[in-house]
C-alpha positions as CSV (number, residue, x, y, z in Angstrom):
1,M,58.5,86.7,16.3
2,S,55.9,86.8,13.6
3,S,57.9,84.3,11.5
4,R,58.0,81.9,14.5
5,R,54.2,82.2,15.0
6,R,53.3,81.6,11.4
7,P,54.1,77.9,11.5
8,L,52.2,77.5,14.8
9,R,49.2,79.2,13.4
10,S,49.4,77.1,10.3
11,Q,49.6,73.9,12.3
12,A,46.8,75.0,14.6
13,T,44.6,75.9,11.6
14,G,45.4,72.5,10.1
15,A,44.5,70.8,13.3
16,L,41.2,72.6,13.5
17,L,40.4,71.8,9.9
18,G,41.4,68.2,10.3
19,Q,39.1,67.9,13.4
20,G,36.4,69.6,11.5
21,T,36.5,67.1,8.6
22,Q,36.6,64.2,11.1
23,A,33.6,65.7,12.9
24,L,31.8,66.2,9.6
25,A,32.2,62.5,8.8
26,G,30.8,61.4,12.1
27,L,28.1,64.0,12.0
28,V,26.8,63.0,8.6
29,L,26.5,59.4,9.8
30,Q,24.6,60.5,13.0
31,V,22.3,62.8,11.0
32,A,21.6,59.9,8.7
33,A,20.8,57.7,11.7
34,A,18.6,60.5,13.2
35,R,16.6,60.8,10.0
36,E,16.4,57.1,9.0
37,L,16.2,55.2,12.2
38,G,13.9,57.3,14.3
39,A,14.3,58.4,17.9
40,A,14.6,54.9,19.3
41,G,16.9,53.8,16.5
42,L,19.1,56.8,16.9
43,A,19.4,56.0,20.6
44,A,20.6,52.5,19.8
45,F,23.0,53.7,17.2
46,S,24.4,56.4,19.5
47,L,24.9,53.9,22.3
48,A,26.8,51.5,20.0
49,Y,28.8,54.4,18.5
50,G,29.5,55.8,22.0
51,V,30.9,52.4,23.1
52,L,33.1,52.4,19.9
53,V,34.4,55.9,20.8
54,L,35.1,54.8,24.3
55,A,37.2,51.9,23.1
56,T,39.0,54.2,20.7
57,A,39.7,56.6,23.5
58,V,41.7,53.9,25.2
59,S,43.9,53.3,22.2
60,S,44.2,57.0,21.5
61,G,45.3,57.8,25.0
62,F,47.4,54.7,25.6
63,V,49.2,54.5,22.2
64,G,48.3,57.8,20.5
65,D,49.4,60.1,23.3
66,S,52.5,57.9,24.0
67,L,53.7,58.1,20.4
68,T,53.3,61.9,20.6
69,V,55.2,62.5,23.8
70,L,57.7,59.6,23.9
71,D,60.4,59.0,21.4
72,R,58.6,56.8,18.9
73,H,61.7,56.5,16.8
74,E,63.7,54.6,19.5
75,P,63.4,50.9,18.4
76,R,62.2,49.5,21.8
77,I,59.7,52.3,22.3
78,R,58.5,51.8,18.8
79,A,58.1,48.1,19.3
80,G,56.2,48.7,22.5
81,L,53.8,51.0,20.7
82,H,53.2,48.4,18.0
83,V,52.5,45.6,20.5
84,H,50.2,47.6,22.6
85,A,48.3,48.9,19.6
86,A,47.7,45.4,18.3
87,L,46.7,44.0,21.7
88,I,44.2,46.8,22.4
89,A,42.7,46.8,18.9
90,G,42.4,43.0,19.0
91,A,40.7,42.9,22.4
92,A,38.3,45.6,21.4
93,G,37.4,43.9,18.2
94,A,36.7,40.6,20.0
95,A,34.6,42.5,22.6
96,G,32.7,44.2,19.8
97,V,31.7,40.9,18.2
98,L,30.6,39.4,21.5
99,L,28.6,42.5,22.5
100,A,26.8,42.6,19.1
101,L,25.9,38.9,19.2
102,A,24.9,39.0,22.8
103,T,22.4,41.9,22.4
104,G,20.9,40.5,19.2
105,A,20.4,44.0,17.9
106,V,21.8,43.0,14.5
107,P,21.8,39.9,12.3
108,L,24.6,37.3,12.8
109,W,26.6,38.4,9.7
110,V,26.5,42.0,10.9
111,G,27.6,41.0,14.4
112,L,30.6,39.2,13.0
113,L,31.5,42.4,11.0
114,A,31.4,44.4,14.2
115,G,34.9,43.2,15.2
116,P,36.6,44.3,12.0
117,A,34.7,47.6,12.1
118,V,36.1,48.3,15.6
119,V,39.6,47.4,14.6
120,A,39.4,49.6,11.4
121,F,38.0,52.5,13.5
122,M,40.9,52.2,16.0
123,A,43.6,51.7,13.3
124,E,42.4,54.8,11.4
125,D,42.5,56.8,14.6
126,L,46.0,55.8,15.4
127,L,47.2,56.6,11.9
128,R,45.7,60.0,12.2
129,R,47.5,60.5,15.5
130,L,50.8,59.6,13.7
131,L,50.0,62.2,11.1
132,M,49.5,64.8,13.8
133,A,52.6,63.8,15.7
134,A,54.6,64.2,12.4
135,G,53.1,67.7,11.9
136,R,51.1,66.6,8.9
137,F,47.9,68.3,10.0
138,W,47.0,69.3,6.5
139,S,46.8,65.7,5.4
140,L,44.0,64.9,7.8
141,P,41.1,66.2,5.6
142,A,42.0,63.8,2.8
143,V,41.8,60.9,5.3
144,D,38.4,62.1,6.8
145,L,36.8,62.9,3.4
146,T,37.7,59.4,2.2
147,S,36.0,57.9,5.2
148,L,32.9,60.1,4.6
149,M,32.6,59.4,0.9
150,L,33.0,55.6,1.3
151,A,30.6,55.5,4.2
152,L,28.0,57.5,2.3
153,G,28.4,55.4,-0.8
154,T,27.8,52.3,1.3
155,L,24.6,53.7,2.8
156,V,23.4,54.7,-0.6
157,V,23.9,51.2,-1.9
158,A,22.2,49.7,1.2
159,A,19.2,52.0,0.8
160,S,18.8,51.0,-2.8
161,W,18.7,47.3,-1.7
162,G,15.8,47.8,0.7
163,G,16.3,50.5,3.3
164,L,18.7,51.4,6.0
165,T,19.0,49.5,9.3
166,L,21.5,49.5,12.2
167,G,23.5,46.9,10.3
168,S,23.8,49.2,7.3
169,F,25.7,51.7,9.5
170,V,28.0,49.0,10.9
171,V,29.0,48.1,7.3
172,A,29.4,51.8,6.4
173,L,31.7,52.3,9.3
174,L,33.8,49.3,8.3
175,V,34.1,50.4,4.7
176,G,34.7,54.0,5.4
177,Q,37.3,53.6,8.2
178,S,39.2,50.9,6.3
179,G,39.6,53.1,3.2
180,A,40.6,56.1,5.4
181,A,43.3,54.0,7.1
182,V,44.8,53.1,3.7
183,V,44.9,56.7,2.7
184,A,46.4,57.7,6.1
185,W,49.2,55.1,5.7
186,A,50.0,56.4,2.2
187,L,50.2,60.0,3.4
188,L,52.6,59.2,6.3
189,P,56.3,59.8,5.8
190,A,58.1,56.4,5.2
191,A,59.9,56.6,8.5
192,E,56.6,57.0,10.4
193,R,54.7,54.0,9.0
194,P,54.2,51.4,11.7
195,R,55.8,48.3,10.1
196,G,58.4,47.4,12.6
197,P,60.2,46.5,14.9
198,W,58.1,44.2,17.1
199,R,60.8,42.4,19.1
200,D,62.5,43.5,22.4
201,A,59.6,45.9,23.0
202,D,59.8,48.3,26.0
203,L,56.3,47.7,27.1
204,A,56.8,49.2,30.6
205,A,57.9,52.6,29.2
206,V,54.7,52.9,27.2
207,V,52.5,51.6,30.0
208,S,54.1,54.1,32.5
209,F,52.9,57.1,30.5
210,G,50.0,55.7,28.4
211,V,48.0,54.0,31.1
212,W,47.3,57.3,32.8
213,R,46.5,59.2,29.6
214,A,44.3,56.3,28.4
215,T,42.3,56.4,31.6
216,A,41.9,60.1,31.5
217,Q,40.9,60.0,27.8
218,T,38.1,57.5,28.6
219,I,36.5,59.7,31.3
220,R,34.4,61.8,29.0
221,P,33.2,59.1,26.6
222,A,32.6,56.9,29.6
223,I,30.4,59.6,31.2
224,L,28.4,60.0,28.0
225,T,28.0,56.2,27.7
226,V,26.8,56.0,31.3
227,L,24.5,59.0,30.7
228,R,22.9,57.1,27.7
229,L,22.5,54.0,29.7
230,L,21.0,55.9,32.7
231,V,18.5,57.8,30.6
232,V,17.5,54.8,28.5
233,A,17.1,52.6,31.6
234,A,15.1,55.3,33.5
235,A,13.0,56.8,30.7
236,G,13.4,54.6,27.6
237,A,15.2,54.9,24.3
238,A,12.5,57.1,22.8
239,A,13.1,59.6,25.6
240,Y,16.9,59.6,25.0
241,G,16.6,60.1,21.3
242,P,15.8,63.8,21.4
243,L,18.6,64.4,23.9
244,E,21.0,62.7,21.5
245,A,19.7,64.7,18.6
246,A,20.5,67.8,20.6
247,R,24.0,66.6,21.1
248,V,24.4,65.9,17.4
249,Y,23.0,69.3,16.6
250,T,25.6,71.0,18.9
251,A,28.4,68.8,17.6
252,P,30.2,71.8,15.8
253,T,30.8,73.3,19.3
254,M,32.9,70.2,20.1
255,V,34.9,70.5,16.8
256,L,37.0,73.3,18.1
257,V,37.6,71.6,21.5
258,A,38.7,68.3,19.9
259,G,40.8,70.2,17.3
260,L,42.4,72.2,20.0
261,G,43.3,68.9,21.8
262,S,44.9,67.4,18.7
263,F,47.2,70.4,18.4
264,L,47.9,71.2,22.0
265,L,49.7,68.1,23.2
266,P,52.5,68.2,20.6
267,H,52.6,72.0,20.9
268,F,53.1,71.8,24.7
269,V,55.9,69.2,24.0
270,A,57.6,71.8,21.8
271,I,57.4,74.6,24.3
272,R,58.2,72.5,27.3
273,P,61.9,73.6,27.4
274,R,60.8,77.2,27.8
275,G,59.5,76.3,31.3
276,P,56.2,76.1,33.2
277,R,55.4,79.9,33.0
278,A,55.4,79.9,29.2
279,G,53.3,76.8,29.2
280,L,50.7,78.3,31.6
281,R,50.4,81.5,29.6
282,A,49.8,79.4,26.5
283,A,47.2,77.3,28.3
284,D,45.4,80.4,29.6
285,R,45.2,81.9,26.2
286,A,44.0,78.6,24.6
287,A,41.4,78.0,27.4
288,G,40.0,81.6,27.3
289,G,40.0,82.0,23.5
290,V,38.4,78.7,22.6
291,A,35.9,78.9,25.4
292,V,34.7,82.3,24.0
293,V,34.5,81.0,20.4
294,V,32.7,77.8,21.5
295,A,30.2,79.8,23.5
296,A,29.5,82.1,20.5
297,I,28.8,79.0,18.4
298,G,26.5,77.7,21.1
299,V,24.5,80.9,21.1
300,L,24.3,80.8,17.3
301,A,23.1,77.2,17.5
302,V,20.2,78.1,19.9
303,L,19.2,81.1,17.7
304,T,19.0,79.0,14.5
305,M,17.1,76.1,16.1
306,P,13.8,77.0,14.4
307,W,15.3,76.5,11.0
308,L,18.1,73.9,11.4
309,A,16.7,71.5,14.1
310,P,13.9,70.1,11.9
311,L,16.4,69.4,9.1
312,L,18.2,67.1,11.6
313,T,15.2,65.0,12.6
314,G,13.2,65.3,9.5
315,G,10.4,66.8,11.6
316,G,9.7,63.4,13.3
317,Y,10.4,64.7,16.8
318,A,11.4,67.9,18.5
319,V,14.9,68.9,19.6
320,P,14.7,70.3,23.2
321,T,16.2,73.8,23.6
322,A,17.3,73.1,27.1
323,A,19.4,70.2,25.9
324,V,21.0,72.3,23.2
325,V,21.9,74.9,25.8
326,G,23.2,72.2,28.1
327,W,25.4,70.5,25.5
328,S,26.8,74.0,24.5
329,V,27.8,74.8,28.1
330,Y,29.3,71.3,28.4
331,A,31.5,72.1,25.3
332,V,32.6,75.4,26.9
333,A,33.5,73.5,30.1
334,G,35.6,71.0,28.1
335,A,37.4,73.9,26.2
336,A,38.4,75.3,29.6
337,L,39.7,72.0,31.0
338,L,41.6,70.6,28.0
339,P,44.6,73.0,27.8
340,Y,45.4,72.7,31.5
341,A,45.1,68.9,31.5
342,S,47.3,68.6,28.4
343,L,50.0,70.9,29.8
344,A,50.0,69.1,33.2
345,S,50.4,65.8,31.4
346,V,53.3,67.0,29.3
347,H,55.1,68.2,32.5
348,G,54.7,64.8,34.1
349,R,51.6,65.2,36.2
350,Q,49.3,62.8,34.3
351,R,48.6,60.8,37.4
352,R,47.4,63.8,39.4
353,V,45.4,65.0,36.4
354,L,43.6,61.7,36.4
355,A,42.9,61.9,40.1
356,L,41.4,65.4,39.7
357,R,39.3,64.4,36.7
358,M,37.5,61.9,39.0
359,V,35.5,65.0,39.9
360,E,33.8,64.8,36.5
361,I,32.4,61.4,37.4
362,G,30.8,63.0,40.4
363,S,28.7,65.1,38.1
364,L,26.9,61.9,37.2
365,A,25.3,62.1,40.6
366,A,23.6,65.4,39.6
367,V,22.4,63.8,36.4
368,A,21.0,60.9,38.3
369,L,19.1,63.3,40.5
370,L,17.7,65.1,37.6
371,V,16.6,62.0,35.7
372,L,15.2,60.0,38.6
373,V,13.7,62.7,40.8
374,L,12.8,65.8,38.8
375,D,9.9,65.7,36.3
376,G,11.4,66.5,32.8
377,G,14.9,66.6,34.2
378,V,16.3,64.5,31.3
379,V,16.8,67.6,29.1
380,W,18.8,69.3,31.8
381,S,21.3,66.5,32.3
382,P,24.0,67.9,29.9
383,L,24.0,71.1,31.8
384,A,24.6,69.1,35.1
385,L,27.5,67.3,33.4
386,S,29.3,70.6,32.8
387,L,29.9,71.1,36.5
388,G,32.6,68.4,36.6
389,P,34.9,69.9,33.8
390,V,34.7,73.4,35.2
391,V,35.7,72.4,38.8
392,T,38.4,70.1,37.4
393,A,39.9,72.9,35.2
394,I,40.2,75.2,38.2
395,A,41.7,72.4,40.3
396,V,44.3,71.4,37.7
397,R,45.4,75.0,37.1
398,Q,45.6,76.1,40.8
399,T,47.0,72.9,42.3
400,L,49.3,71.5,39.6
401,L,50.3,74.3,37.2
402,V,50.5,77.4,39.4
403,P,52.7,75.7,42.0
404,A,55.0,74.4,39.2
405,V,55.4,78.0,38.0
406,L,56.2,79.3,41.5
407,A,58.7,76.5,42.1
408,A,60.5,77.3,38.8
409,D,60.6,81.0,39.8
410,R,62.3,80.1,43.1
411,N,64.7,77.6,41.4
412,P,65.3,79.0,37.9
413,G,68.2,76.6,37.2
414,D,66.1,73.4,37.7
415,E,65.2,71.3,34.7
416,P,61.5,70.8,33.9
417,A,60.1,67.5,35.3
418,A,60.1,64.6,32.9
419,P,57.0,62.5,32.4
420,E,56.3,60.0,35.1
421,R,57.8,56.6,34.4
422,A,57.8,53.1,35.8
423,S,61.6,52.8,36.2
424,R,63.9,55.3,37.7
425,R,66.9,53.6,36.2
426,R,65.9,54.0,32.5
427,P,64.6,57.4,31.4
428,V,61.8,57.7,29.0
429,P,63.0,59.8,26.1
430,L,60.9,62.6,24.7
431,A,60.3,63.1,21.0
432,P,61.0,66.5,19.5
433,Y,57.9,68.0,17.9
434,G,57.7,67.2,14.2
435,A,60.3,64.5,14.4
436,G,60.2,62.4,11.3
437,S,58.2,64.9,9.3
């Protein structure tokens, strides 16, 4: 048993380390923005960065989750993944240019670079997902550190030429993500590199699974984007800046949650043949263990605020304690939901998971109440957001996973349900975990 658990521990550790380095790269850019752009500038950067993360969540859910669960080595599935990745990235890049030029927040030349920056960001993310699906978790730090070093180098050069602006960060993202994508391509096994085929693509098979995962993946970044827009519209960018600084300050609490997600989906694919009960036990352990660790990190973040928070803002503005507590609780809630949502999706319940996750959107009503009605309610909005993931986690476990376990106990000879698909005549094949590694 111990010999079987060692590879899983190694992969989980690699996933967490890879997520940590990815978070570090993003965190350094956000800290630089917090120090160099001021509260209002940080709010503008965070809004733009949040839209970028939202667009990437679409490609990550639609293509990234599909290449993990479906058989990405089957030629028609592979072609479908390629076509959808190109379409989504191209559309997002064009939207990025139009949005940047329409707002007038950056010069024309920077607005034109926004499109390539979006495409590079999404391409790097999908190549990371390929590394994860192939079991190459320990290759992720090299990709992320390349992005970090190139982005920081770009910012240093820009600062030496006359100071940092929002445009400087767009260029830094473009340079960093492009270099990281090249490194990720080089680290992939030859059979995994996305260089063909493109013809006779099974677009429907990818859509039947990916569209539900993509929609589910966009819920959280969409909620954060709406939160930013709501607070900025109601209280101004300067009021949202400290709230965003608190989110950046508590970012390490989300590292474990996101790292858990990058490991759990392929892990649940691997243990799926063992049945729903084994999966539910694994999900319970993951949800409880990571929630406790994330809560401990949140407590530590609150206790160290007098020393660390001024380093984030440069002493220019205060980081509200209530917001730090709220973002920490929000991270714990996300840790509780993620394992159950991932397991239900692997067992073909992605549509029902999406329906239940609509509860999270309802938490925005509580945020709106705090922001618009209560005096000083802005700082408590992250805590209000945490209500949605908690309720959703309980609902997914009790209404989707527990009934599946009970049904399997009554009918032990039944096969586990396959992922939902558009066609009943042509099954969607599943990829064995680590295939192609």
